[in-house]
C-alpha positions as a Markdown table, in Angstrom:
| # | Residue | x | y | z |
|---|---|---|---|---|
| 1 | Met | 20.9 | -91.5 | 79.1 |
| 2 | Lys | 19.2 | -88.4 | 78.8 |
| 3 | Gln | 21.5 | -86.8 | 77.0 |
| 4 | Pro | 21.0 | -85.0 | 73.4 |
| 5 | Lys | 22.4 | -87.0 | 70.8 |
| 6 | Tyr | 22.6 | -87.3 | 67.1 |
| 7 | Gln | 20.3 | -89.1 | 64.9 |
| 8 | Leu | 21.7 | -92.7 | 63.6 |
| 9 | Lys | 21.3 | -94.2 | 60.6 |
| 10 | Ala | 22.0 | -97.9 | 60.8 |
| 11 | Glu | 22.7 | -101.3 | 58.3 |
| 12 | Gln | 20.0 | -103.7 | 58.9 |
| 13 | Asp | 22.3 | -106.1 | 60.9 |
| 14 | Leu | 23.3 | -102.7 | 62.8 |
| 15 | Ala | 27.1 | -103.7 | 62.6 |
| 16 | Ile | 27.7 | -100.3 | 61.2 |
| 17 | Phe | 26.4 | -96.7 | 62.3 |
| 18 | Glu | 27.0 | -93.4 | 60.7 |
| 19 | Phe | 25.8 | -89.6 | 61.8 |
| 20 | Ile | 26.7 | -85.9 | 61.4 |
| 21 | Ser | 28.4 | -84.2 | 64.1 |
| 22 | Glu | 27.7 | -80.3 | 63.7 |
| 23 | Gly | 29.4 | -77.7 | 65.7 |
| 24 | Pro | 32.0 | -74.6 | 64.6 |
| 25 | Lys | 33.8 | -76.7 | 62.5 |
| 26 | Gly | 31.0 | -77.5 | 60.2 |
| 27 | Lys | 29.3 | -81.0 | 59.4 |
| 28 | Ile | 31.1 | -84.1 | 60.2 |
| 29 | Pro | 30.2 | -87.5 | 59.0 |
| 30 | Lys | 30.9 | -90.2 | 62.1 |
| 31 | Leu | 31.0 | -93.6 | 61.7 |
| 32 | Ile | 30.5 | -96.3 | 64.7 |
| 33 | Glu | 31.0 | -100.1 | 63.6 |
| 34 | Phe | 30.7 | -103.4 | 65.8 |
| 35 | Lys | 33.2 | -105.8 | 63.9 |
| 36 | Glu | 33.1 | -109.5 | 65.5 |
| 37 | Thr | 36.7 | -110.3 | 66.7 |
| 38 | Asn | 37.9 | -114.0 | 66.7 |
| 39 | Leu | 36.7 | -114.3 | 69.7 |
| 40 | Asn | 32.6 | -115.7 | 69.5 |
| 41 | Gly | 30.6 | -113.1 | 70.8 |
| 42 | Phe | 33.1 | -110.4 | 71.1 |
| 43 | Tyr | 32.9 | -107.3 | 69.2 |
| 44 | Asn | 35.4 | -104.4 | 69.0 |
| 45 | Leu | 33.7 | -100.7 | 68.9 |
| 46 | Ala | 35.6 | -98.5 | 66.4 |
| 47 | Phe | 34.6 | -95.0 | 66.0 |
| 48 | Gly | 36.1 | -91.4 | 64.1 |
| 49 | Asp | 35.1 | -89.2 | 61.4 |
| 50 | Lys | 34.3 | -90.8 | 58.1 |
| 51 | Asp | 36.9 | -90.4 | 55.6 |
| 52 | Glu | 35.5 | -89.1 | 52.7 |
| 53 | Thr | 37.6 | -91.0 | 50.5 |
| 54 | Thr | 38.0 | -94.4 | 51.5 |
| 55 | Gly | 34.3 | -94.2 | 53.3 |
| 56 | Lys | 36.1 | -95.8 | 56.4 |
| 57 | Ile | 36.7 | -95.0 | 59.7 |
| 58 | Asp | 39.6 | -92.2 | 60.9 |
| 59 | Asp | 40.2 | -92.9 | 64.2 |
| 60 | Lys | 43.2 | -91.0 | 64.6 |
| 61 | Val | 41.8 | -87.3 | 63.0 |
| 62 | Val | 41.2 | -84.8 | 66.5 |
| 63 | Thr | 38.1 | -83.3 | 65.0 |
| 64 | Asn | 37.1 | -80.6 | 68.2 |
| 65 | Asn | 33.7 | -79.7 | 67.0 |
| 66 | Asp | 32.5 | -78.8 | 70.4 |
| 67 | Asp | 30.2 | -81.5 | 70.6 |
| 68 | Thr | 31.8 | -84.1 | 72.5 |
| 69 | Glu | 29.1 | -84.7 | 75.1 |
| 70 | Lys | 26.6 | -85.6 | 72.2 |
| 71 | Val | 29.1 | -87.8 | 70.2 |
| 72 | Leu | 29.7 | -89.8 | 73.5 |
| 73 | Ala | 25.9 | -90.2 | 74.2 |
| 74 | Thr | 25.5 | -91.1 | 70.3 |
| 75 | Val | 28.0 | -93.8 | 70.5 |
| 76 | Val | 26.1 | -94.8 | 73.8 |
| 77 | Ala | 23.1 | -94.7 | 71.7 |
| 78 | Ala | 24.4 | -97.6 | 69.0 |
| 79 | Val | 25.7 | -99.6 | 71.7 |
| 80 | Tyr | 22.0 | -99.7 | 73.1 |
| 81 | Ala | 20.6 | -100.4 | 69.9 |
| 82 | Phe | 23.4 | -102.9 | 69.0 |
| 83 | Thr | 22.7 | -105.0 | 72.3 |
| 84 | Asp | 19.2 | -104.4 | 72.2 |
| 85 | Lys | 19.2 | -106.5 | 68.8 |
| 86 | Tyr | 22.6 | -108.8 | 69.9 |
| 87 | Pro | 21.9 | -109.3 | 73.9 |
| 88 | Asp | 24.8 | -111.5 | 74.7 |
| 89 | Ala | 27.5 | -109.9 | 72.6 |
| 90 | Trp | 30.0 | -108.2 | 74.8 |
| 91 | Val | 31.7 | -105.0 | 73.6 |
| 92 | Tyr | 35.1 | -103.7 | 73.7 |
| 93 | Ala | 36.1 | -100.3 | 73.4 |
| 94 | Thr | 39.8 | -98.5 | 74.0 |
| 95 | Gly | 40.7 | -95.4 | 72.3 |
| 96 | Ser | 43.1 | -95.0 | 69.6 |
| 97 | Ser | 45.6 | -92.7 | 72.1 |
| 98 | Ala | 45.7 | -92.6 | 75.7 |
| 99 | Ser | 44.1 | -89.5 | 76.0 |
| 100 | Arg | 41.1 | -90.8 | 73.8 |
| 101 | Thr | 40.7 | -94.1 | 76.2 |
| 102 | Arg | 40.8 | -91.2 | 79.5 |
| 103 | Leu | 38.2 | -89.2 | 77.3 |
| 104 | Tyr | 35.9 | -92.4 | 77.2 |
| 105 | Arg | 36.9 | -93.6 | 81.0 |
| 106 | Met | 35.7 | -90.1 | 82.0 |
| 107 | Gly | 32.2 | -90.6 | 80.0 |
| 108 | Ile | 31.7 | -94.0 | 81.7 |
| 109 | Thr | 32.1 | -92.2 | 85.2 |
| 110 | Lys | 30.0 | -89.4 | 84.3 |
| 111 | Tyr | 26.9 | -91.8 | 83.6 |
| 112 | Leu | 28.0 | -94.5 | 85.5 |
| 113 | Glu | 25.1 | -95.2 | 87.8 |
| 114 | Gln | 22.6 | -94.7 | 84.7 |
| 115 | Val | 24.6 | -97.1 | 82.5 |
| 116 | Gln | 24.9 | -99.8 | 85.1 |
| 117 | Asn | 21.2 | -100.3 | 85.4 |
| 118 | Asp | 21.7 | -101.8 | 82.2 |
| 119 | Phe | 25.3 | -103.2 | 81.4 |
| 120 | His | 27.7 | -105.0 | 83.4 |
| 121 | Ile | 31.0 | -102.9 | 82.5 |
| 122 | Phe | 34.4 | -103.7 | 83.2 |
| 123 | Gly | 38.1 | -102.5 | 83.0 |
| 124 | Glu | 40.7 | -103.8 | 81.2 |
| 125 | Leu | 44.2 | -103.0 | 83.6 |
| 126 | Asp | 47.0 | -104.9 | 83.4 |
| 127 | Glu | 45.7 | -107.6 | 80.8 |
| 128 | Asn | 43.1 | -108.5 | 83.1 |
| 129 | Trp | 38.7 | -107.8 | 83.5 |
| 130 | Ile | 37.9 | -106.1 | 86.6 |
| 131 | Leu | 34.7 | -104.7 | 87.6 |
| 132 | Phe | 34.9 | -101.0 | 86.6 |
| 133 | Glu | 35.6 | -98.3 | 89.3 |
| 134 | Lys | 36.0 | -94.5 | 89.5 |
| 135 | Gly | 39.7 | -93.1 | 89.4 |
| 136 | Ile | 41.4 | -96.1 | 87.6 |
| 137 | Asn | 43.2 | -95.4 | 84.0 |
| 138 | Tyr | 42.0 | -98.6 | 82.0 |
| 139 | Glu | 43.8 | -99.6 | 78.7 |
| 140 | Gly | 40.0 | -100.7 | 77.6 |
| 141 | Phe | 36.3 | -101.1 | 78.2 |
| 142 | Val | 34.1 | -104.3 | 77.8 |
| 143 | Val | 30.6 | -104.3 | 78.4 |
| 144 | Gln | 27.5 | -106.6 | 78.1 |
| 145 | Arg | 23.7 | -106.2 | 78.8 |
| 146 | Lys | 22.1 | -107.2 | 82.0 |
| 147 | Asn | 19.6 | -109.7 | 81.6 |
| 148 | Asn | 16.4 | -107.6 | 83.1 |
């Protein structure tokens, strides 16, 4: 994606990424984490503000720092980096609320043509996985890097 994005800092295994959102609300630390699930090769993508007290992700807080596009592009950059290192990984994402899941769907839809060149994209609908299509309200998403 040719969108502006924030500079990412990552741990060596690329499981945790950190960046700073900058906007009218100030500089807000963000975290992206890829956690392997009980299914081998299947990772959950967690994202949100970094809780300064615990150092953990707070995915409930609403920041509204007027940089949504840049933040989403940064998360996508982390997915690219993670799947560069782990090309067989399946990465699952869903919002912490219906409105956040909708925001993710809108982001995928907006850049679908670009992202489809590099990823297989599926949406979760009624506990089934279907090839991602525009205009459907999915419960979650899963992507896997294409072997080019």
